[in-house]
MIKOLMI-626706 format. One record per residue (C-alpha): x, y, z; residue in three letters. Coordinates in steps of 0.2 Angstrom, whole numbers. Example, Ala and Ser with C-alpha at 12.3 -4.5 7.8 and 13.67 -1.06 7.14 Angstrom:
<atoms>
(atom (62,-22,39),"ALA")
(atom (68,-5,36),"SER")
</atoms>
This chain:
<atoms>
(atom (-411,150,587),"MET")
(atom (-398,148,601),"THR")
(atom (-382,160,607),"PRO")
(atom (-370,148,598),"ALA")
(atom (-379,151,581),"ASP")
(atom (-375,171,582),"MET")
(atom (-360,180,578),"SER")
(atom (-350,193,587),"GLU")
(atom (-362,208,582),"ASP")
(atom (-378,197,584),"GLY")
(atom (-381,191,566),"GLU")
(atom (-385,173,562),"PRO")
(atom (-370,163,559),"ALA")
(atom (-364,159,540),"LEU")
(atom (-351,146,544),"SER")
(atom (-346,131,534),"ALA")
(atom (-358,120,542),"GLY")
(atom (-373,134,544),"GLY")
(atom (-382,131,528),"ALA")
(atom (-396,128,537),"ALA")
(atom (-395,143,549),"ARG")
(atom (-393,155,534),"ALA")
(atom (-410,149,529),"GLY")
(atom (-415,155,545),"ASP")
(atom (-409,172,544),"ALA")
(atom (-421,175,529),"ASP")
(atom (-436,171,539),"GLY")
(atom (-440,154,530),"LEU")
(atom (-441,137,536),"GLY")
(atom (-427,125,532),"ASP")
(atom (-439,115,519),"GLY")
(atom (-444,131,510),"GLU")
(atom (-428,138,508),"THR")
(atom (-420,135,492),"THR")
(atom (-402,134,488),"THR")
(atom (-402,148,478),"GLY")
(atom (-411,160,491),"ARG")
(atom (-397,154,503),"LEU")
(atom (-383,158,493),"LEU")
(atom (-390,176,489),"MET")
(atom (-393,179,507),"ALA")
(atom (-375,174,512),"ALA")
(atom (-367,185,498),"ARG")
(atom (-377,199,503),"ILE")
(atom (-372,196,521),"ARG")
(atom (-354,197,517),"VAL")
(atom (-357,211,507),"GLY")
(atom (-350,205,488),"ARG")
(atom (-358,207,471),"THR")
(atom (-360,195,458),"ILE")
(atom (-345,202,449),"GLU")
(atom (-335,198,463),"ASP")
(atom (-341,179,465),"ILE")
(atom (-338,178,447),"ALA")
(atom (-322,185,446),"SER")
(atom (-314,173,460),"GLU")
(atom (-323,156,456),"THR")
(atom (-321,159,436),"ARG")
(atom (-340,153,433),"VAL")
(atom (-349,165,421),"PRO")
(atom (-360,180,429),"MET")
(atom (-376,172,421),"ARG")
(atom (-374,155,429),"HIS")
(atom (-372,164,447),"LEU")
(atom (-388,173,443),"ARG")
(atom (-397,159,438),"ALA")
(atom (-393,149,452),"ILE")
(atom (-399,164,464),"GLU")
(atom (-414,165,454),"ALA")
(atom (-416,146,454),"ASP")
(atom (-418,145,436),"GLU")
(atom (-411,127,435),"HIS")
(atom (-416,126,416),"GLU")
(atom (-401,139,411),"ALA")
(atom (-389,130,420),"LEU")
(atom (-379,118,412),"PRO")
(atom (-377,99,415),"ALA")
(atom (-381,94,432),"LEU")
(atom (-361,88,437),"PRO")
(atom (-355,107,431),"TYR")
(atom (-371,115,440),"SER")
(atom (-365,107,456),"GLN")
(atom (-349,114,454),"GLY")
(atom (-354,131,451),"PHE")
(atom (-364,129,467),"VAL")
(atom (-350,120,476),"ARG")
(atom (-338,136,471),"SER")
(atom (-351,149,474),"PHE")
(atom (-355,143,493),"ALA")
(atom (-336,141,497),"ALA")
(atom (-334,159,490),"ALA")
(atom (-346,166,502),"VAL")
(atom (-342,156,518),"GLY")
(atom (-354,141,517),"LEU")
(atom (-353,123,515),"ASN")
(atom (-350,120,497),"GLY")
(atom (-353,100,498),"ASP")
(atom (-369,103,507),"ALA")
(atom (-377,114,497),"LEU")
(atom (-372,105,482),"ALA")
(atom (-379,90,489),"THR")
(atom (-395,101,494),"ARG")
(atom (-395,107,474),"PHE")
(atom (-397,91,467),"ARG")
(atom (-410,86,478),"ALA")
(atom (-420,101,472),"GLU")
(atom (-416,101,452),"THR")
(atom (-425,91,441),"LYS")
(atom (-409,89,431),"LYS")
(atom (-403,71,429),"GLN")
(atom (-385,65,428),"PRO")
(atom (-380,59,410),"HIS")
(atom (-385,40,407),"MET")
(atom (-376,32,393),"PRO")
(atom (-387,23,382),"ARG")
(atom (-382,4,378),"ALA")
(atom (-378,2,360),"ALA")
(atom (-392,-8,351),"THR")
(atom (-384,-19,338),"ILE")
(atom (-396,-25,324),"GLN")
(atom (-393,-43,316),"PRO")
(atom (-388,-43,298),"LEU")
(atom (-402,-43,285),"ASP")
(atom (-397,-59,275),"GLU")
(atom (-405,-51,259),"ARG")
(atom (-392,-38,259),"ARG")
(atom (-378,-49,258),"LEU")
(atom (-371,-54,241),"PRO")
(atom (-376,-70,233),"GLY")
(atom (-363,-85,231),"ARG")
(atom (-364,-82,212),"ALA")
(atom (-359,-64,215),"VAL")
(atom (-345,-69,227),"LEU")
(atom (-338,-83,214),"ILE")
(atom (-338,-72,200),"GLY")
(atom (-328,-58,210),"SER")
(atom (-316,-71,216),"LEU")
(atom (-315,-77,198),"ALA")
(atom (-312,-61,191),"ALA")
(atom (-300,-56,205),"LEU")
(atom (-289,-72,200),"VAL")
(atom (-290,-68,182),"VAL")
(atom (-284,-49,185),"LEU")
(atom (-269,-55,197),"VAL")
(atom (-265,-68,184),"GLY")
(atom (-265,-56,169),"GLY")
(atom (-254,-45,179),"LEU")
(atom (-241,-58,183),"SER")
(atom (-240,-63,165),"ALA")
(atom (-237,-46,159),"TRP")
(atom (-224,-41,174),"SER")
(atom (-215,-58,165),"ALA")
(atom (-217,-52,147),"GLY")
(atom (-230,-66,142),"VAL")
(atom (-237,-53,130),"PHE")
(atom (-221,-46,124),"ASP")
(atom (-217,-48,105),"ALA")
(atom (-205,-63,101),"PRO")
(atom (-188,-58,99),"VAL")
(atom (-181,-68,83),"PRO")
(atom (-167,-80,85),"ASP")
(atom (-150,-77,79),"ALA")
(atom (-147,-86,61),"PRO")
(atom (-139,-103,63),"LEU")
(atom (-122,-105,53),"VAL")
(atom (-121,-123,45),"SER")
(atom (-102,-131,42),"ALA")
(atom (-105,-138,23),"ALA")
(atom (-86,-142,25),"ALA")
(atom (-72,-142,38),"PRO")
(atom (-60,-136,24),"ALA")
(atom (-72,-121,19),"GLN")
(atom (-68,-105,28),"ALA")
(atom (-83,-93,33),"LEU")
(atom (-79,-75,28),"ARG")
(atom (-87,-62,37),"VAL")
(atom (-89,-46,28),"THR")
(atom (-78,-32,36),"PRO")
(atom (-88,-18,42),"PRO")
(atom (-88,-2,30),"PRO")
(atom (-75,10,32),"PRO")
(atom (-76,23,47),"GLU")
(atom (-83,39,38),"VAL")
(atom (-74,55,44),"PRO")
(atom (-85,67,53),"VAL")
(atom (-78,83,48),"ASP")
(atom (-76,81,29),"THR")
(atom (-67,97,21),"VAL")
(atom (-68,101,3),"ASP")
(atom (-53,110,-7),"ALA")
(atom (-59,127,-1),"ALA")
(atom (-57,123,17),"GLY")
(atom (-76,124,21),"ALA")
(atom (-86,109,31),"ALA")
(atom (-95,101,16),"ALA")
(atom (-114,102,19),"PRO")
(atom (-123,86,25),"GLU")
(atom (-137,81,11),"ALA")
(atom (-154,70,13),"GLY")
(atom (-166,66,26),"GLU")
(atom (-163,55,41),"MET")
(atom (-176,42,43),"VAL")
(atom (-180,30,56),"LEU")
(atom (-185,12,52),"THR")
(atom (-193,1,64),"ALA")
(atom (-187,-18,61),"THR")
(atom (-197,-25,75),"GLU")
(atom (-206,-16,90),"ASP")
(atom (-195,-5,99),"VAL")
(atom (-196,11,109),"TRP")
(atom (-190,27,102),"VAL")
(atom (-190,44,110),"ARG")
(atom (-184,61,100),"VAL")
(atom (-182,76,108),"TYR")
(atom (-173,92,110),"ASP")
(atom (-165,95,128),"PRO")
(atom (-164,115,122),"ALA")
(atom (-184,118,119),"SER")
(atom (-191,102,129),"ALA")
(atom (-197,98,111),"LEU")
(atom (-203,78,109),"VAL")
(atom (-207,75,91),"PRO")
(atom (-209,56,97),"ILE")
(atom (-209,46,112),"SER")
(atom (-218,29,110),"ARG")
(atom (-216,12,104),"VAL")
(atom (-211,10,85),"MET")
(atom (-221,-5,78),"ARG")
(atom (-211,-15,64),"ALA")
(atom (-210,-7,47),"GLY")
(atom (-215,10,53),"GLU")
(atom (-204,24,49),"ARG")
(atom (-201,41,56),"PHE")
(atom (-194,55,46),"ALA")
(atom (-181,66,58),"VAL")
(atom (-186,84,58),"PRO")
(atom (-174,96,51),"ALA")
(atom (-178,110,65),"GLU")
(atom (-174,111,79),"PRO")
(atom (-155,106,75),"SER")
(atom (-152,99,92),"GLY")
(atom (-163,84,92),"LEU")
(atom (-156,68,101),"MET")
(atom (-161,49,101),"LEU")
(atom (-166,38,113),"TRP")
(atom (-170,20,111),"THR")
(atom (-170,4,120),"GLY")
(atom (-166,-7,105),"LYS")
(atom (-151,1,94),"ALA")
(atom (-149,-15,84),"GLY")
(atom (-169,-14,80),"ALA")
(atom (-167,4,71),"LEU")
(atom (-165,5,51),"GLU")
(atom (-155,23,50),"VAL")
(atom (-155,30,34),"ARG")
(atom (-147,47,28),"VAL")
(atom (-152,51,10),"GLY")
(atom (-152,34,1),"GLU")
(atom (-137,27,12),"ALA")
(atom (-142,16,24),"LEU")
(atom (-130,16,39),"LEU")
(atom (-125,-2,48),"PRO")
(atom (-134,-3,66),"PRO")
(atom (-132,9,80),"LEU")
(atom (-128,-5,92),"GLY")
(atom (-134,-22,97),"GLY")
(atom (-152,-29,96),"ARG")
(atom (-155,-26,116),"SER")
(atom (-143,-10,118),"GLN")
(atom (-149,4,125),"THR")
(atom (-143,19,116),"LEU")
(atom (-146,38,125),"ARG")
(atom (-143,56,120),"ASP")
(atom (-136,52,101),"ILE")
(atom (-136,67,92),"ARG")
(atom (-149,66,76),"LEU")
(atom (-135,72,63),"THR")
(atom (-129,65,49),"PRO")
(atom (-112,65,57),"GLU")
(atom (-115,58,73),"ALA")
(atom (-126,44,67),"LEU")
(atom (-111,39,55),"ARG")
(atom (-99,39,70),"ALA")
(atom (-111,29,81),"GLN")
(atom (-113,17,68),"ALA")
(atom (-95,15,64),"ALA")
(atom (-91,13,82),"ALA")
(atom (-104,0,85),"ALA")
(atom (-98,-10,71),"ALA")
(atom (-79,-9,76),"GLY")
(atom (-85,-15,93),"ALA")
(atom (-93,-31,85),"GLY")
(atom (-80,-35,74),"ALA")
(atom (-68,-32,90),"ALA")
(atom (-80,-44,100),"SER")
(atom (-82,-57,87),"GLY")
(atom (-103,-54,86),"VAL")
(atom (-110,-49,70),"THR")
(atom (-123,-36,71),"SER")
(atom (-137,-47,71),"SER")
(atom (-131,-55,88),"GLY")
(atom (-123,-70,80),"GLY")
(atom (-106,-76,85),"ALA")
(atom (-93,-78,70),"VAL")
(atom (-83,-93,70),"GLU")
(atom (-63,-91,64),"PRO")
(atom (-56,-92,46),"VAL")
(atom (-49,-107,44),"ARG")
(atom (-38,-110,28),"GLU")
(atom (-39,-125,18),"ASP")
(atom (-23,-132,21),"LEU")
(atom (-28,-148,10),"GLY")
(atom (-30,-162,23),"VAL")
</atoms>
């Protein structure tokens, strides 16, 4: 060892370029001194503990002890282990890059080598046959066609046409039966009290029609579906606040007791929130009849020709 390798107090120098000289200070040859023994000797010489190095470098103490003991199998992957050695060396005044290179030469750890993905050819036996593909395609076409037809209303029940009115003679006038007179909603007897309404309310579908009867107060829904032609529904007496919602007012025949009321509206008219009481139903029927007479349209939807008097021409 030359005088240049000595420090001021006569001890071996542990500078950033003196990793080999630190090995000589241990009395071992350069080829026999391991990285861990070099770092341990340097740490003891500078008077630092493992806890001091761990606090400064943020390297776990178990890894620092494994480096000093040359227990490489207890260390993480090679890139992390080299980084720990480099930080350890810098903390004790040694050349970190040189000792990291030396550690890599000593250790049996190998750098991670990514494997090339192996792609296996497809097994034709696992592919669906031609018959399966053709059948699936045909089923898909039928499904799409059925959905398109359903959305276009192909499967809906046909709506009967309005009756045709034939003119027998120019001089013969077409008479239209006027709607029945509107029944007063509040009928008062001689004693001044409201006259009670008698009779059961029955809804009869003259064609397929969607009907919903509900009570807003109690959320009770006695019916909410499509009534088929000829089907009847007797309105319950309780609760008293039931209401009617339908998409074809003219397709419902309404009876109160034995009395048949005029249609509640046009054939395709939507009615909602109609109270199911005799008074409210009579008022709605009268209003619908009055509106139909004012517009010149019968309850069945046919246009009414004006009355012509026989002038004898």
